[in-house]
A tleap script that builds the chain and sets N, CA, C and O, in Angstrom:
source leaprc.protein.ff14SB
mol = sequence {
  NGLN MET GLY ILE GLY ASP GLY LEU LEU VAL
  ASP ALA LEU ALA GLU MET GLY LEU ASP GLY
  PRO THR PRO GLU GLY ALA PHE TYR ALA MET
  PRO ARG VAL PRO GLU GLY TRP VAL ASP GLU
  VAL ILE ASP ARG GLY VAL VAL VAL VAL PRO
  GLY GLU ALA PHE GLY GLU GLY GLY ALA GLY
  HIE ALA ARG ILE SER TYR ALA THR ASP VAL
  GLU THR LEU LYS GLU ALA LEU GLU VAL MET
  SER GLU ALA THR ALA ALA VAL CARG
}
set mol.1.N position { 0.849 -1.186 0.000 }
set mol.1.CA position { 0.000 0.000 0.000 }
set mol.1.C position { 0.886 1.239 0.000 }
set mol.1.O position { 1.788 1.372 0.827 }
set mol.2.N position { 0.617 2.142 -0.940 }
set mol.2.CA position { 1.431 3.352 -1.039 }
set mol.2.C position { 0.960 4.399 -0.037 }
set mol.2.O position { -0.227 4.507 0.268 }
set mol.3.N position { 1.931 5.173 0.469 }
set mol.3.CA position { 1.604 6.284 1.337 }
set mol.3.C position { 1.441 7.553 0.521 }
set mol.3.O position { 1.474 7.522 -0.709 }
set mol.4.N position { 1.266 8.668 1.212 }
set mol.4.CA position { 1.065 9.950 0.529 }
set mol.4.C position { 2.256 10.285 -0.363 }
set mol.4.O position { 2.078 10.640 -1.528 }
set mol.5.N position { 3.469 10.173 0.177 }
set mol.5.CA position { 4.659 10.500 -0.597 }
set mol.5.C position { 4.817 9.611 -1.805 }
set mol.5.O position { 5.154 10.085 -2.891 }
set mol.6.N position { 4.572 8.295 -1.624 }
set mol.6.CA position { 4.682 7.353 -2.743 }
set mol.6.C position { 3.746 7.756 -3.875 }
set mol.6.O position { 4.165 7.904 -5.023 }
set mol.7.N position { 2.478 7.929 -3.536 }
set mol.7.CA position { 1.483 8.248 -4.550 }
set mol.7.C position { 1.750 9.575 -5.217 }
set mol.7.O position { 1.599 9.705 -6.432 }
set mol.8.N position { 2.146 10.563 -4.434 }
set mol.8.CA position { 2.452 11.893 -4.967 }
set mol.8.C position { 3.592 11.798 -5.977 }
set mol.8.O position { 3.506 12.356 -7.071 }
set mol.9.N position { 4.658 11.093 -5.609 }
set mol.9.CA position { 5.812 10.955 -6.483 }
set mol.9.C position { 5.461 10.174 -7.741 }
set mol.9.O position { 5.744 10.633 -8.848 }
set mol.10.N position { 4.856 9.015 -7.593 }
set mol.10.CA position { 4.525 8.171 -8.740 }
set mol.10.C position { 3.589 8.903 -9.700 }
set mol.10.O position { 3.800 8.871 -10.912 }
set mol.11.N position { 2.569 9.555 -9.175 }
set mol.11.CA position { 1.630 10.288 -10.026 }
set mol.11.C position { 2.318 11.441 -10.758 }
set mol.11.O position { 2.091 11.646 -11.951 }
set mol.12.N position { 3.158 12.193 -10.042 }
set mol.12.CA position { 3.836 13.337 -10.657 }
set mol.12.C position { 4.802 12.880 -11.741 }
set mol.12.O position { 4.871 13.498 -12.804 }
set mol.13.N position { 5.551 11.806 -11.490 }
set mol.13.CA position { 6.477 11.300 -12.500 }
set mol.13.C position { 5.713 10.838 -13.736 }
set mol.13.O position { 6.149 11.068 -14.863 }
set mol.14.N position { 4.578 10.189 -13.524 }
set mol.14.CA position { 3.759 9.732 -14.656 }
set mol.14.C position { 3.269 10.923 -15.479 }
set mol.14.O position { 3.258 10.867 -16.708 }
set mol.15.N position { 2.868 11.991 -14.807 }
set mol.15.CA position { 2.412 13.197 -15.511 }
set mol.15.C position { 3.532 13.808 -16.348 }
set mol.15.O position { 3.277 14.427 -17.381 }
set mol.16.N position { 4.787 13.630 -15.891 }
set mol.16.CA position { 5.941 14.141 -16.630 }
set mol.16.C position { 6.322 13.197 -17.778 }
set mol.16.O position { 7.172 13.526 -18.606 }
set mol.17.N position { 5.685 12.023 -17.815 }
set mol.17.CA position { 6.030 11.038 -18.826 }
set mol.17.C position { 7.234 10.199 -18.451 }
set mol.17.O position { 7.838 9.561 -19.312 }
set mol.18.N position { 7.594 10.192 -17.158 }
set mol.18.CA position { 8.725 9.403 -16.677 }
set mol.18.C position { 8.174 8.156 -15.993 }
set mol.18.O position { 7.398 8.251 -15.043 }
set mol.19.N position { 8.583 6.985 -16.486 }
set mol.19.CA position { 8.046 5.769 -15.896 }
set mol.19.C position { 9.147 4.918 -15.296 }
set mol.19.O position { 10.321 5.039 -15.646 }
set mol.20.N position { 8.739 4.065 -14.394 }
set mol.20.CA position { 9.656 3.157 -13.722 }
set mol.20.C position { 8.856 2.327 -12.747 }
set mol.20.O position { 7.646 2.511 -12.615 }
set mol.21.N position { 9.527 1.408 -12.058 }
set mol.21.CA position { 8.804 0.564 -11.111 }
set mol.21.C position { 8.223 1.372 -9.959 }
set mol.21.O position { 8.813 2.360 -9.521 }
set mol.22.N position { 7.069 0.946 -9.478 }
set mol.22.CA position { 6.450 1.580 -8.313 }
set mol.22.C position { 7.256 1.205 -7.072 }
set mol.22.O position { 7.550 0.028 -6.862 }
set mol.23.N position { 7.617 2.193 -6.246 }
set mol.23.CA position { 8.370 1.885 -5.031 }
set mol.23.C position { 7.602 0.916 -4.137 }
set mol.23.O position { 6.390 1.040 -3.955 }
set mol.24.N position { 8.327 -0.040 -3.590 }
set mol.24.CA position { 7.714 -1.010 -2.685 }
set mol.24.C position { 8.551 -1.111 -1.423 }
set mol.24.O position { 9.530 -1.856 -1.381 }
set mol.25.N position { 8.175 -0.374 -0.406 }
set mol.25.CA position { 8.838 -0.486 0.883 }
set mol.25.C position { 10.094 0.350 1.037 }
set mol.25.O position { 10.787 0.227 2.047 }
set mol.26.N position { 10.406 1.189 0.074 }
set mol.26.CA position { 11.577 2.051 0.175 }
set mol.26.C position { 11.130 3.493 -0.039 }
set mol.26.O position { 9.996 3.753 -0.443 }
set mol.27.N position { 12.033 4.419 0.237 }
set mol.27.CA position { 11.704 5.835 0.081 }
set mol.27.C position { 12.433 6.446 -1.113 }
set mol.27.O position { 12.948 7.561 -1.037 }
set mol.28.N position { 12.467 5.703 -2.207 }
set mol.28.CA position { 13.058 6.240 -3.424 }
set mol.28.C position { 12.415 5.584 -4.639 }
set mol.28.O position { 11.842 4.497 -4.562 }
set mol.29.N position { 12.532 6.287 -5.765 }
set mol.29.CA position { 12.056 5.762 -7.042 }
set mol.29.C position { 13.208 5.869 -8.028 }
set mol.29.O position { 14.138 6.650 -7.823 }
set mol.30.N position { 13.148 5.085 -9.097 }
set mol.30.CA position { 14.221 5.116 -10.080 }
set mol.30.C position { 13.632 5.079 -11.492 }
set mol.30.O position { 13.738 4.070 -12.190 }
set mol.31.N position { 13.010 6.193 -11.906 }
set mol.31.CA position { 12.394 6.235 -13.236 }
set mol.31.C position { 13.422 6.386 -14.355 }
set mol.31.O position { 14.541 6.850 -14.137 }
set mol.32.N position { 13.012 5.983 -15.555 }
set mol.32.CA position { 13.790 6.299 -16.755 }
set mol.32.C position { 13.638 7.796 -17.006 }
set mol.32.O position { 12.546 8.350 -16.877 }
set mol.33.N position { 14.745 8.442 -17.365 }
set mol.33.CA position { 14.714 9.891 -17.588 }
set mol.33.C position { 15.418 10.231 -18.895 }
set mol.33.O position { 16.297 9.494 -19.342 }
set mol.34.N position { 15.028 11.362 -19.514 }
set mol.34.CA position { 15.684 11.777 -20.755 }
set mol.34.C position { 17.141 12.171 -20.509 }
set mol.34.O position { 17.526 12.518 -19.392 }
set mol.35.N position { 17.934 12.111 -21.564 }
set mol.35.CA position { 19.334 12.529 -21.475 }
set mol.35.C position { 19.397 13.983 -21.014 }
set mol.35.O position { 18.650 14.831 -21.502 }
set mol.36.N position { 20.284 14.259 -20.079 }
set mol.36.CA position { 20.468 15.607 -19.560 }
set mol.36.C position { 19.565 15.954 -18.387 }
set mol.36.O position { 19.722 17.010 -17.774 }
set mol.37.N position { 18.617 15.073 -18.067 }
set mol.37.CA position { 17.633 15.351 -17.023 }
set mol.37.C position { 18.277 15.515 -15.650 }
set mol.37.O position { 17.978 16.469 -14.932 }
set mol.38.N position { 19.157 14.589 -15.286 }
set mol.38.CA position { 19.776 14.649 -13.950 }
set mol.38.C position { 20.509 15.967 -13.761 }
set mol.38.O position { 20.333 16.636 -12.743 }
set mol.39.N position { 21.337 16.346 -14.743 }
set mol.39.CA position { 22.081 17.612 -14.628 }
set mol.39.C position { 21.138 18.808 -14.558 }
set mol.39.O position { 21.374 19.746 -13.796 }
set mol.40.N position { 20.075 18.775 -15.349 }
set mol.40.CA position { 19.114 19.883 -15.364 }
set mol.40.C position { 18.434 20.035 -14.003 }
set mol.40.O position { 18.264 21.151 -13.513 }
set mol.41.N position { 18.046 18.917 -13.399 }
set mol.41.CA position { 17.392 18.953 -12.084 }
set mol.41.C position { 18.368 19.464 -11.023 }
set mol.41.O position { 18.019 20.316 -10.206 }
set mol.42.N position { 19.590 18.937 -11.044 }
set mol.42.CA position { 20.595 19.364 -10.063 }
set mol.42.C position { 20.912 20.847 -10.229 }
set mol.42.O position { 21.033 21.571 -9.241 }
set mol.43.N position { 21.047 21.303 -11.486 }
set mol.43.CA position { 21.330 22.725 -11.739 }
set mol.43.C position { 20.228 23.620 -11.189 }
set mol.43.O position { 20.470 24.782 -10.862 }
set mol.44.N position { 19.011 23.075 -11.086 }
set mol.44.CA position { 17.876 23.845 -10.565 }
set mol.44.C position { 17.730 23.716 -9.043 }
set mol.44.O position { 16.783 24.244 -8.460 }
set mol.45.N position { 18.678 23.008 -8.401 }
set mol.45.CA position { 18.723 22.973 -6.944 }
set mol.45.C position { 18.105 21.766 -6.259 }
set mol.45.O position { 17.953 21.761 -5.037 }
set mol.46.N position { 17.743 20.737 -7.031 }
set mol.46.CA position { 17.195 19.519 -6.425 }
set mol.46.C position { 18.200 18.397 -6.662 }
set mol.46.O position { 18.636 18.172 -7.790 }
set mol.47.N position { 18.561 17.702 -5.596 }
set mol.47.CA position { 19.564 16.648 -5.705 }
set mol.47.C position { 18.899 15.317 -6.046 }
set mol.47.O position { 18.039 14.825 -5.315 }
set mol.48.N position { 19.318 14.748 -7.173 }
set mol.48.CA position { 18.961 13.394 -7.575 }
set mol.48.C position { 20.273 12.699 -7.929 }
set mol.48.O position { 21.287 13.361 -8.149 }
set mol.49.N position { 20.254 11.380 -7.984 }
set mol.49.CA position { 21.474 10.624 -8.256 }
set mol.49.C position { 21.348 9.930 -9.608 }
set mol.49.O position { 20.337 9.282 -9.878 }
set mol.50.N position { 22.380 10.060 -10.470 }
set mol.50.CA position { 22.319 9.358 -11.744 }
set mol.50.C position { 22.247 7.851 -11.511 }
set mol.50.O position { 22.929 7.316 -10.636 }
set mol.51.N position { 21.425 7.181 -12.292 }
set mol.51.CA position { 21.258 5.737 -12.140 }
set mol.51.C position { 22.548 4.967 -12.306 }
set mol.51.O position { 22.702 3.892 -11.728 }
set mol.52.N position { 23.490 5.499 -13.094 }
set mol.52.CA position { 24.759 4.826 -13.327 }
set mol.52.C position { 25.524 4.575 -12.026 }
set mol.52.O position { 26.363 3.677 -11.958 }
set mol.53.N position { 25.231 5.368 -10.998 }
set mol.53.CA position { 25.894 5.187 -9.706 }
set mol.53.C position { 25.548 3.834 -9.084 }
set mol.53.O position { 26.219 3.380 -8.157 }
set mol.54.N position { 24.500 3.195 -9.599 }
set mol.54.CA position { 24.049 1.913 -9.059 }
set mol.54.C position { 24.324 0.758 -10.019 }
set mol.54.O position { 23.730 -0.313 -9.898 }
set mol.55.N position { 25.231 0.985 -10.975 }
set mol.55.CA position { 25.618 -0.062 -11.910 }
set mol.55.C position { 25.133 0.219 -13.316 }
set mol.55.O position { 24.356 1.145 -13.550 }
set mol.56.N position { 25.606 -0.598 -14.253 }
set mol.56.CA position { 25.287 -0.400 -15.666 }
set mol.56.C position { 23.786 -0.412 -15.938 }
set mol.56.O position { 23.305 0.312 -16.809 }
set mol.57.N position { 23.048 -1.234 -15.193 }
set mol.57.CA position { 21.599 -1.320 -15.388 }
set mol.57.C position { 20.884 -0.021 -15.053 }
set mol.57.O position { 19.734 0.174 -15.446 }
set mol.58.N position { 21.551 0.864 -14.334 }
set mol.58.CA position { 20.932 2.131 -13.957 }
set mol.58.C position { 21.061 3.226 -15.002 }
set mol.58.O position { 20.481 4.300 -14.849 }
set mol.59.N position { 21.813 2.966 -16.059 }
set mol.59.CA position { 22.000 3.980 -17.105 }
set mol.59.C position { 20.645 4.415 -17.650 }
set mol.59.O position { 19.771 3.587 -17.905 }
set mol.60.N position { 20.482 5.731 -17.827 }
set mol.60.CA position { 19.231 6.267 -18.350 }
set mol.60.C position { 18.143 6.423 -17.302 }
set mol.60.O position { 16.992 6.705 -17.635 }
set mol.61.N position { 18.501 6.240 -16.035 }
set mol.61.CA position { 17.564 6.379 -14.925 }
set mol.61.C position { 18.101 7.408 -13.933 }
set mol.61.O position { 19.252 7.835 -14.027 }
set mol.62.N position { 17.260 7.795 -12.990 }
set mol.62.CA position { 17.683 8.658 -11.886 }
set mol.62.C position { 17.085 8.098 -10.604 }
set mol.62.O position { 15.950 7.622 -10.597 }
set mol.63.N position { 17.845 8.156 -9.530 }
set mol.63.CA position { 17.319 7.737 -8.232 }
set mol.63.C position { 16.844 8.977 -7.496 }
set mol.63.O position { 17.600 9.928 -7.297 }
set mol.64.N position { 15.582 8.953 -7.097 }
set mol.64.CA position { 14.946 10.085 -6.434 }
set mol.64.C position { 14.487 9.638 -5.053 }
set mol.64.O position { 13.657 8.736 -4.936 }
set mol.65.N position { 15.017 10.258 -4.017 }
set mol.65.CA position { 14.555 9.967 -2.661 }
set mol.65.C position { 13.382 10.885 -2.331 }
set mol.65.O position { 13.387 12.070 -2.662 }
set mol.66.N position { 12.380 10.312 -1.672 }
set mol.66.CA position { 11.270 11.149 -1.228 }
set mol.66.C position { 11.076 11.020 0.280 }
set mol.66.O position { 9.957 11.081 0.789 }
set mol.67.N position { 12.196 10.841 0.981 }
set mol.67.CA position { 12.178 10.786 2.442 }
set mol.67.C position { 12.206 12.217 2.982 }
set mol.67.O position { 13.191 12.655 3.576 }
set mol.68.N position { 11.111 12.925 2.761 }
set mol.68.CA position { 11.001 14.325 3.183 }
set mol.68.C position { 9.522 14.630 3.409 }
set mol.68.O position { 8.666 13.771 3.195 }
set mol.69.N position { 9.233 15.831 3.834 }
set mol.69.CA position { 7.835 16.205 4.057 }
set mol.69.C position { 7.149 16.482 2.717 }
set mol.69.O position { 7.811 16.728 1.709 }
set mol.70.N position { 5.840 16.440 2.720 }
set mol.70.CA position { 5.051 16.558 1.498 }
set mol.70.C position { 5.277 17.899 0.808 }
set mol.70.O position { 5.373 17.938 -0.419 }
set mol.71.N position { 5.366 18.997 1.553 }
set mol.71.CA position { 5.553 20.307 0.929 }
set mol.71.C position { 6.890 20.387 0.195 }
set mol.71.O position { 6.957 20.899 -0.922 }
set mol.72.N position { 7.955 19.880 0.822 }
set mol.72.CA position { 9.270 19.876 0.169 }
set mol.72.C position { 9.228 19.003 -1.073 }
set mol.72.O position { 9.792 19.363 -2.106 }
set mol.73.N position { 8.566 17.860 -0.980 }
set mol.73.CA position { 8.443 16.961 -2.127 }
set mol.73.C position { 7.691 17.640 -3.270 }
set mol.73.O position { 8.088 17.525 -4.430 }
set mol.74.N position { 6.612 18.343 -2.950 }
set mol.74.CA position { 5.853 19.050 -3.993 }
set mol.74.C position { 6.716 20.098 -4.686 }
set mol.74.O position { 6.656 20.242 -5.907 }
set mol.75.N position { 7.522 20.832 -3.913 }
set mol.75.CA position { 8.408 21.838 -4.497 }
set mol.75.C position { 9.433 21.183 -5.413 }
set mol.75.O position { 9.707 21.683 -6.504 }
set mol.76.N position { 9.999 20.063 -4.969 }
set mol.76.CA position { 10.996 19.354 -5.781 }
set mol.76.C position { 10.372 18.815 -7.060 }
set mol.76.O position { 10.996 18.851 -8.121 }
set mol.77.N position { 9.142 18.314 -6.965 }
set mol.77.CA position { 8.465 17.780 -8.145 }
set mol.77.C position { 8.169 18.880 -9.160 }
set mol.77.O position { 8.207 18.634 -10.365 }
set mol.78.N position { 7.878 20.082 -8.688 }
set mol.78.CA position { 7.674 21.208 -9.604 }
set mol.78.C position { 8.966 21.502 -10.360 }
set mol.78.O position { 8.945 21.734 -11.569 }
set mol.79.N position { 10.078 21.492 -9.651 }
set mol.79.CA position { 11.382 21.702 -10.286 }
set mol.79.C position { 11.652 20.589 -11.305 }
set mol.79.O position { 12.119 20.860 -12.412 }
set mol.80.N position { 11.360 19.346 -10.934 }
set mol.80.CA position { 11.577 18.215 -11.848 }
set mol.80.C position { 10.705 18.348 -13.092 }
set mol.80.O position { 11.146 18.019 -14.194 }
set mol.81.N position { 9.493 18.820 -12.932 }
set mol.81.CA position { 8.599 19.007 -14.065 }
set mol.81.C position { 9.149 20.064 -15.020 }
set mol.81.O position { 9.128 19.880 -16.237 }
set mol.82.N position { 9.640 21.168 -14.465 }
set mol.82.CA position { 10.239 22.225 -15.284 }
set mol.82.C position { 11.492 21.715 -15.992 }
set mol.82.O position { 11.721 22.031 -17.159 }
set mol.83.N position { 12.297 20.933 -15.289 }
set mol.83.CA position { 13.520 20.375 -15.878 }
set mol.83.C position { 13.163 19.396 -17.001 }
set mol.83.O position { 13.831 19.363 -18.034 }
set mol.84.N position { 12.121 18.611 -16.798 }
set mol.84.CA position { 11.691 17.651 -17.815 }
set mol.84.C position { 11.282 18.380 -19.089 }
set mol.84.O position { 11.660 17.975 -20.188 }
set mol.85.N position { 10.519 19.443 -18.944 }
set mol.85.CA position { 10.107 20.226 -20.110 }
set mol.85.C position { 11.321 20.845 -20.802 }
set mol.85.O position { 11.348 20.954 -22.028 }
set mol.86.N position { 12.303 21.242 -20.036 }
set mol.86.CA position { 13.475 21.910 -20.596 }
set mol.86.C position { 14.358 20.975 -21.428 }
set mol.86.O position { 14.992 21.417 -22.386 }
set mol.87.N position { 14.403 19.694 -21.071 }
set mol.87.CA position { 15.299 18.761 -21.789 }
set mol.87.C position { 14.586 18.007 -22.909 }
set mol.87.O position { 15.227 17.260 -23.648 }
set mol.88.N position { 13.279 18.187 -23.046 }
set mol.88.CA position { 12.554 17.467 -24.095 }
set mol.88.C position { 12.497 18.250 -25.380 }
set mol.88.O position { 11.922 17.782 -26.363 }
savepdb mol mol.pdb
quit
């Protein structure tokens, strides 16, 4: 069963057109992202980790932690949405 943060993150990523497995029991997601997305998000002040940091299978993905309060998560998701539009 997803909590508020899980659902908020999964729904927002889907709206951005970023898909990946639904988090199950952890506080992070690892969606597929367009080239340049990680740098664009970081340049805008939100820290995400390139999937490559977790091995070759992570290439083309980003690890996003949502172990934070809902308001901070909403602000970060807005930044991610703007970054997604910028790299597409």
